[in-house]
N, C-alpha and C positions, 0 to 999 in steps of 0.2 A: 720837288715840282711835279704835278701831277700831269699823267699824259692825257691825251686827247682818247676820250671811249666812241668805238662808231657804233651807230644806233642799231644795226642788224649785221651780222656776219652770217656768210654761207659757207658751211663746210659739208662737203659729200652730199650735196644737193638738198639739205635744210638749212633752213633759214633759224638763226639762232639770235636771240635779243643780246646786247651786248653788255648789257648790265648785269648779267648774270655770270655764278662763279664756273671757271672751268669746266671742274669736275661734275659740276650738275648738267652743265649745257651738254657735253658729250653723252650722257644718258639719254637728251630727248632723240636722239638720231637714232632711227628704230636699227635695231640689232645690235646695240651697244651695251653692255650691263655695268655696273658699277665696279666690278672687277677689272674688268678692260679700260675702262677709263680711267683706273687708277693706275695702270700700268702704262700706258699710254703717256700721261702727268710724268711718272719716273722716267720712263727713257729718254724724255727729249727735256728732263730738269726743268719740268714747269711748274709753278706752285699751282696747287689744287684752289686756293681761294682766289686767283686771278682772274681780273674781268675778262671774258671772251672779246669785247670792244679793244681792248688792249693789243690785242696779237697783231703782230705783224705780217705781212703777206709769207714771209719764209716759213714762219713757225705754221701757217694754216696748211701750205705746200705739206710739211713735215708730218703733220696730224695727218691729212690726206692719205700721204703714200703708206702712212702706218696701217690706217684703216683698208687700205687693197689689198697690201701685202702683209700682213703681220708677221707672220711666220720668218722674214728676214730681219726682223727686228728682234728677233727673239722672243718673241710672244709665244708660249708654250702650246702644243696642240690642245687641250684641254679647256682651254679658254674660246676656243672657236667654236663658232654654232652649227659647223656644216663639215664632222667629221667623217673621213672615209666616204666622201660620196660616190653613189653607186656609177654616176655617169662618167666624172672626171678621174674618178679613182685616186684622188689625193684629198688632204685637208684644206678647207676652204674657209673665208669668212665673209658672209654675205651683209650688207646692211643697205638698207633704204628700201627702193622700188624692187632692186633685185631679191632680197630677202623676199618679199611678199610674192612675186611673180614665183619665184621658186616653190614656196609656200604651197600656192594652188596647183602648181602643176605636180606636185607630189600628192594631194588629195585626188586631182584626177586621173592619176595612173591607178590609186589603189581604186577608184571607182571602176575604171575599164579592167581591172583584172579579178574584179567584184570579191576582194577581199573582205574578211569581217568588218575591221574599219571602214574601208570604201563603202559598205552596202550600209553601215551606220550615218554615214557622210552621207549618203544618196537619201536619206529616210529622215534625217535631221535630228537622230536622234544621239544620246551621249556615248562617245565613243572609249572612252576610258574605266568602263564597268560601273558608272555610278548607277545607284537603284533610281527607277521610273515611276514606282508604285505611287509615289506621293511629291518627286522633285519632276520637273520639266513637263509641268501639265499646260504651259501655255505653248498652242501651236496648230499643226494642222488637224490633229485627230484629238478629240475632246472627249471624247465616250459615245455610248450607245447610243442611236437614234432609234427610238420605238417608231411603229407604226400607227398611224391615227386609227382610232376606233369608228366603224361607219354606226352612225345610229340606228338601233334595231327597228325590224321591220313594225308596222301595227298589226295587229290581227284584225281580222275581220267577222 
């Protein structure tokens, strides 16, 4: 007997279609990789191929709690995306808008202290050592601007 499938399910501030498999839909939440999605399914004994629309409220709460504090559920620290955080001093896992905000703050901090990466971010150049002679040609600086030549004066 098939269960009712909800149209849209909200998990950790992200709307997910109900007819998508659980393993795939967890990866649509910003900050969750395939490895972490698989670990969450295994921890809570949920089938990876199960449709998200068939989850009940308790199972959704369990998933959200796991995403908030993954270390309490036995997820190793190497799966987390914010290890040894400089401000908090501990391993964290950020998702959704928290992840976006923290990344922007980190970039602003690098710009303020004028580190090499911060300067590259400021000027819109590649940060991780890529070549710039042939790549990254679109943008603010396009090339040399030549002076317009004035017409020659007429001799009398």
